[in-house]
C-alpha positions as CSV (number, residue, x, y, z in Angstrom):
1,M,104.8,110.1,115.5
2,S,101.3,110.0,116.3
3,D,97.7,108.3,116.2
4,K,94.7,109.2,114.0
5,I,91.2,108.1,113.6
6,V,90.7,107.6,109.8
7,K,87.8,105.8,107.5
8,M,89.4,103.4,105.2
9,V,88.9,100.2,103.8
10,P,91.6,98.4,106.3
11,F,94.5,96.2,105.3
12,H,97.3,94.7,107.3
13,C,100.3,94.2,105.1
14,A,102.2,96.2,102.2
15,R,101.6,93.7,99.6
16,P,99.0,95.0,96.5
17,K,95.5,94.9,97.2
18,G,94.4,91.2,96.9
19,A,97.6,89.5,97.3
20,C,97.0,88.5,100.8
21,K,93.9,86.6,101.9
22,K,93.6,88.5,104.9
23,C,93.7,92.0,103.1
24,A,91.1,90.6,100.6
25,R,88.6,89.7,103.0
26,L,89.0,93.0,105.2
27,A,88.6,94.8,101.5
28,E,85.2,93.0,101.2
29,E,83.9,94.2,104.4
30,G,84.4,97.8,103.1
31,E,85.3,100.7,104.6
32,K,85.7,101.0,108.6
33,Y,86.7,103.7,111.2
34,C,90.4,102.7,112.2
35,L,93.1,103.7,114.3
36,I,96.0,104.3,112.7
37,S,99.8,105.1,114.1
38,L,101.8,107.2,111.6
39,Q,105.3,105.9,111.2
40,S,108.5,107.5,110.3
41,S,111.4,105.2,110.1
42,A,114.8,104.4,107.9
43,Q,114.2,100.7,109.2
44,E,113.9,98.3,106.4
45,R,110.3,96.6,107.4
46,A,107.6,96.8,104.7
47,R,104.6,98.7,105.9
48,P,101.5,100.2,104.3
49,M,101.5,103.3,102.9
50,M,99.0,106.0,102.7
51,T,98.3,109.7,101.8
52,I,97.0,111.8,104.6
53,E,96.6,115.4,105.1
54,I,98.9,116.9,108.0
55,D,98.6,120.8,108.4
56,G,96.9,121.4,105.2
57,E,99.6,119.6,103.0
58,D,99.1,115.7,101.6
59,V,101.8,113.6,103.3
60,L,102.7,110.0,101.9
61,T,103.5,108.0,105.3
62,E,103.8,104.8,106.4
63,F,101.5,103.4,109.1
64,D,100.3,100.7,111.4
65,L,97.1,99.6,111.7
66,K,96.2,99.3,115.2
67,K,92.5,99.0,115.9
68,T,89.3,98.8,114.0
69,F,86.1,100.0,115.0
70,K,82.5,98.2,114.6
71,N,80.9,101.6,113.7
72,E,81.1,105.3,114.2
73,G,79.7,105.8,117.4
74,E,82.4,103.3,118.7
75,A,85.1,105.1,117.4
76,R,84.0,108.5,118.6
77,E,83.7,107.1,121.9
78,Y,87.5,105.9,121.7
79,A,88.2,109.3,120.2
80,L,86.7,111.3,123.1
81,K,88.3,108.9,125.8
82,I,92.1,109.2,124.5
83,G,91.5,112.6,122.8
84,L,91.8,112.4,119.2
85,E,89.8,114.3,116.8
86,I,87.9,111.8,114.1
87,P,87.1,113.3,110.7
88,I,83.2,114.3,109.8
């Protein structure tokens, strides 16, 4: 589908919050700017899901976490380099 940079608490699996040690550690660190790849497939693969606004409508979609950024500046620099918009 497409890539987006969003501010969120990152998690890497489709299990409920706290069920995975890596996801629990990420939750403790708090929100970060993240590069996600929105997915739309009929494959039987467990992916995390989120609601995101697309063309003014809220859409529930699967996504893959591709990258987390150390701070907003790093996220903005990356977005500018690859031509992505970043939410304010």
